[in-house]
Structure formats: structure tokens, C-alpha cells
N, C-alpha and C positions, 0 to 999 in steps of 0.2 A: 504493500500500500504506500502511496506517495505521501511525503510529508505535507501537511496542510496547516494553514494558520488557524483553522477552526478546531484543531485538536485531533487530527487523524492519528492512526495507530503509531506510525513511525514518529510523528511529531511528539506524541505523548511520551514515548520511550526515550527519545533524545532529551526531552525536557527533564525527565526524571534523572537521567544520567548526569546532566549538568547540575541539577539540584544536589545530588549526592556528592558530586565533585566539590561543590561549595561547602557542603557539610564536612567532608573529609579534610578540606583545606584548614578548617579551624582546629583540627586535631584535639577535639574536646571530649569525644565519646569515651566513657569509662574512666574519666579522670576523677580524682577525689573532689569532695565538696569544697567550694571556695566561698569565703565570706562575702565577696563582692556580689555574687549571684544570690546567696541566701538573704542578704539585706533587701534585695529587690522583691523576692517572694514573700518575705515577712511583711513588707510594706503593702504589697498587693492583697495579702490575706486580711490585713487590718483595714485598708481603704475600702475594699469591697465587702467587708464583713462576711467572710466565708470561712469554712473550716479547713479548706485545702487550697494551696496555690503551688504551681509547678513551673519550672523552666523545662519544657519538653522538647527534645530533639528527635525528629522522625527519621530513623535509619531505614535501611532496606526492608527489614521485616520486623522491626520493633520500634517502640518509642521509649527513649531512655531519658531519665530525669537528671539533669545537671544539678538542679536544686529542687527540693520538695519540702513543703510544710504541710503537716497533717496526713501524710501518706507514707506507709512503710515500704511499699514495693519500689525497688529502684528502676523498674521498667515493666512494660506490658507488651503483648503482641501488637504489632501495627494493625493487623486486620480488625481488631476490635476497638481501636483507639478513636476517640472523638477528635484528636488533633489531626488525624489523617484527613478528615472532612474540613477542618479549619484551614489547612495549608492550601486547599484548593481555591480559597477565596483571597481577595486582596485586602479585605477589611475584617473586622471582628466577626467571629462566628458564635452565635448564641443559641443555646437550647434551654428554653424556659422550663420545660417539664418533659423529661425523657420517657415517662410512662405513657404519654399520649403521642409521642413522636415515633412513627413506624420505623424510622431508621435505627432507633436505639432501644425501644421498649424491651426487646429480647436480648439485649447485649449483656454478657456476663458481668461487665463492670457496673451494670444497672441492677441486675437481679441478684448479684452477689457483691462482695467487698470490691470497692469502697462504697457501693450503693449510690452511684452518681444520679442525682435527680435534676440538677441544673448545672449548666456549663457555659463559660464564656472564654474564648480563646483568641488572642490577638497574634497573628502570624509574625514570626521573626524573619525579616526580609534582608537578604544580603545586598551589598552594593551592586551586584549584577542583576538583582531583581528576583532571585530565587528564594522561596520560603522553606527554610530548613527546620522549622518547628514553631512552637508557640510559647508565649507566656499565658498560662491559663489558670482560671480559678474554678473550683467545683463546690457544689453544695449538695447536701443530702436531703434537701427539701426543695420543692418547686419555688421558683422566684423569678422576678424580672429585675434586670439591672438598669439603673438610671443612665441617661446620656452622660452625666458627669462621671459616673463610675466607669463607664466604658472608655471615656476620654482619658481617665487616669490610667486605665489598663494599657491603652495605646502608648501613652507617654512612658510608662514603665517598660514596655516591650522595646521601645527605642533605646532605653538604657541598657537592656540586655544585649542588643546587637552592638551598641557602642562598646560594652565591656568585652564582647567577643573580639571586636576589632583591636582594642587595646591589648588584649591578651596575645593576639597574633603579632602585633608590632614588637612586643616584649620577648616573644619566644621564637619567632621564625624570620628567616631571611626573606625579604619581600620579593627578591628576584628569582630565587631558585625553589622556594618552598621548603628548604631544609631548615633544621633547627639552628638557632644561634649557639655559639660555643658554650655560653654559661648554662643554658637550658640542657644542652647535651650532657655536660659534665654532671649536673645535678641528677639527671635521670640515670645516666650510666653508672654513677656511684651506687645508686640503689640496686642496679642490676648486678654489680660486683658483689654487694653484700648478700643478695639472694643466691647468687651462684655459689658463694662460699658456704652459706648456711645449709643449702640443700645438695651440695656436691654436684652441681650441674655445670654443663659446658657453657662458656661464654667466649666469643671471639670478636676481634676488632679488625676493621679494614681501613687502611689509608688509601685514598684515591687522589691522583693528581693528573690534570689534563696536560698532555704532552705539548711542549712548544707553544704554550698559551700566549706568552709575551710576543712571539713572532706573529701569531695570528692577529693580535690586537694591532701591532705595528703595520701589518700589511693590509688588513681589511677594515680596521677602525674599531673603536670601542663599542659601537652599536652592534656590530657583528659578534664581538666578544660577549656582550650581554645576551644576545640571542642564543649563543652556544651554551652559556652557563644556565640559562633558563631551560633549554631543552635537555641538557644533561641532568639537571635536577628532576625534571619531569620523568625522564626515562628510568632513573634510579628509583624514584619513589614508586613507580609502577611495578617494579620487580621485587621489591622487598615486602616483608610482612608488616602487619599493623604493630606488632610488638618490637620490631626492629627500630633502632634510632639512626637517623641520618642527619648530619650537620655539615654546614659550610664553615670552615675554620680559617680560610684565607681566600685570596683572590680566585684561585682555581683549585683549591685544596678542599677535600671533603673527607669525612670519617663516618664509619658505621659501627654500631654495636649490635651484635647478633646473639641474643640469648638462646639457650638450648641448641647451640651450634658449635661443633668442634672445629678444629683448624681445617680438617679435610673438607668438611661441608662448606666452610667459609671460602676456601679456595675455589670450590666449584661455583659458588655464587659469584665470586669476583671474576672468574673466567667468563661466566655468562654475561656479566655486565661489560667486560672488556669487548667481547664479540659484538654486543648490541651497539656500543658506542662506535666501534670500528666500522660497522656497516650502515649505521643510521645517517641520514642527512639531517644534521643538527641545526642547520640554518637554512630555512626554506627560501630566503631571499638570495642565498648564495649556494645553489645546489652542488656546485663543484667543491665547496668548502667542506672538508671532512676532518674529523679529529680522532685521536686515539687517547688512551689513558693508561697510566701505570698504577699498579696496585701492590700494597704490602699487607700481609695477613699475620696476625698473632693471636694465639689463644691464651686466655687467663691461666697463669701458673700459680703454684702455691707460694712462690716467692714474691709475686706481684702484690704490692701493698695498696696501690691506688690505680685509678684509670690511667694516669700519666705513665705508670710503669709499663702497662701493656701497650699503650700507644707509642711509646718510645721504641719498642721492638717492632711494631708494625711500620713505623716510619723508617727504621733501619732497613727493613725488608723492601720498602718502597724505593729507597735510594739504590739498593741492589738492582731492582728492576730497571731503574733509569740507567744505571751504569752498564747494564747488560744490553742496552739497545732500545729501551722504552717499549710501550705497547705489550706489556706482559705482566704476569702475576708472580710475586715472590712470597714465600712463606718464611716467617721468622725462624732462624735456626736451621734453615735448609738452603744450601748454596748450589744444589744440583737440580733445581727445578728446570724442566725442559722449556725452551722458548716456544712461542706459539707455533703449532704445526702448520707448514705451508698449505696443507690441504684445506684448512679452515680460514686462510687469509685470502680475501678477494684480490683481484688483480689491481684494483685501485689502491689498496693499502700497500701492495708491494711497490707500486710506482711511487707512492708518497715516500716510502722508506728509502728508495733509491735517490730521491731528491734531497734528502736531509744531509 
């Protein structure tokens, strides 16, 4: 079916994918409670005189609550959520009495806990115009909300989206979508503690784009930014939600891979190397291709901090560069084979010959 502006099948699917992309961008799902959001739900609960108030984020198959007042459950299935209906609208969505509303009267959230009888949800709209969730209030009795109360709810919802944006500025690099160094170290330190406590594997990868300064000098910084943006997107697509990915320099990135030993980390790094080697990372300059070098290190008993592991990963990265770039090296291993000619495309061999 062709994409249509009136909500054709293809258009709906693409719209949902973009909506989820915006939600993923905020990197907020399954994060701990934060006072900045709890303050907003407490205010909503008081201002609208309701027993429950939530910051609800609508994921692929669930609604997850970043903040909740008066509700114990951290999430509920999307298919039964009121907020799924709310994000289909551009303005506030109100249910005055769920018992007489055919869309909700048999809903398990109405017939069972938390016995929702009235609902008001104001969509949380991203700068791109996608609705990723709601600030919503719920009551166990039927009721109507006054225009002043709904206006207050809309204002508070704007505060939620502002807080999400501020959170992003503080934790993520705006160009690549990778974490900032400080956020990476804070989260990676927690992963090191967990790996030690439960005797689990944890590996780190250092990644550096080859000859990036020469690329900037030849093609300009706009092309360099386009490359960094696309590299960030390609890496984020390949890693898991539990993995950490950060930009720590102009063209330098690091990853933390929980539940991953060195061998598995090398496999991921090699996959990323091949993807970057064969991808067109700057659509405005199709002839411009890049490669990257990788260093891999696994957490060892003698490693006291994140820096200890990353130091070994960086040493392995330097070995990869000294060996000719566009390859993966594992810390403590100097006999890693260079990339096999059979998996290097002709263009990459021509680039290598020009270096």
C-alpha cells in the first residue's frame, strides 16, 4: 500500500517508527526515578485533585512510567493503555467515565486494579512533532475536568518535555547521539561493580575513525560532521539497549558491553568495522568512505576502575593503527590477523593503496 497523508498503512508504520526513534533518542526507558519528573507528577496530582498522576512513555508494546504517584505498577501492556489513545491526538484526551465508554468499559485497568474511572492525558510532543507519551492523571470515580485544570495539565506536560530535552543536553552528544564522557563513566562504573559482584563478563571497545583530520582538511568540517553523525547512527543501530556508547573526542568513541567476553566483543567490533568500511557515511559525498580502528579489552581482576580497562583497550587501538589501521586488536594479543582480503571490497583496497 502506498504511503498517504491520510494515514495509509505504510504511512502509519513509518510514523510509528519515527515516533519510537524519538523515544529511543531520549534514552529514558527503564531509568531510575528522578526528582525533576516526580515534582511534576506531584504537582499534577495536587492541581487536578486526583489520586494518581503519571509520566507515561509509550514503547513498542508497553507503557512505562518514568514517574508515578498513587500507582504501584511500573508499566502496563500498551494494548490496554489509555495513553495509546491519547498519543493519537494532538491535544488533551479525556475520559469522563470509563464505565459508559465502549472503548474502555471492559478494559482490565477499569475492571481491575487500579480501577480507572476517569482519565485525562496530555501528549508529550517532541521537537519533531512526535508524541512519545503523556502526562496523565487518573481517578477512581467519574468526573469532569475544568478548562483551567486541563490548561494546567498542558503546561505541566510542557515541563516534562523540557526536562527530557535538558536531560539529553546533559547526557548525550547532540551530533552523534552517543553519551557524553561523564555520563558514560558514571554508568560504566556501575557496570564494573555489577560485573565484579556477580562474576560476569564485561568488555570495553575503543573506536577511532581513521585519517579523520585529513578528511576534514580535504572535504571540510561539514562533511566531517556528516560522517560523525552517520557513524554514531550506525553504531547505535548495532548495539544492544544495555550497551553504553560514548563520544570521548573529536573522532574517538568507546563502548561498554556487559555480559560480553573479549571474544564476543571482538566479533562485534569486527562487524562494526565491516559496516563502516562498506557504508556510504556521507550521502552528499558518495565517493567519500571511511574506515575505523578498534581496540578491545575485557575487565580483569586487577582492573580497579573503568580507566584501567580503557587504558588497555586504547593500547590495543594504537596497535591496530600501527599495524595499518582498519582492523581490530584485542588487549594482550599481538597476533590478531589483519582483515581478510576476501571481506574487503575493492574500494577499500584502492583507498588503502592511496594512503
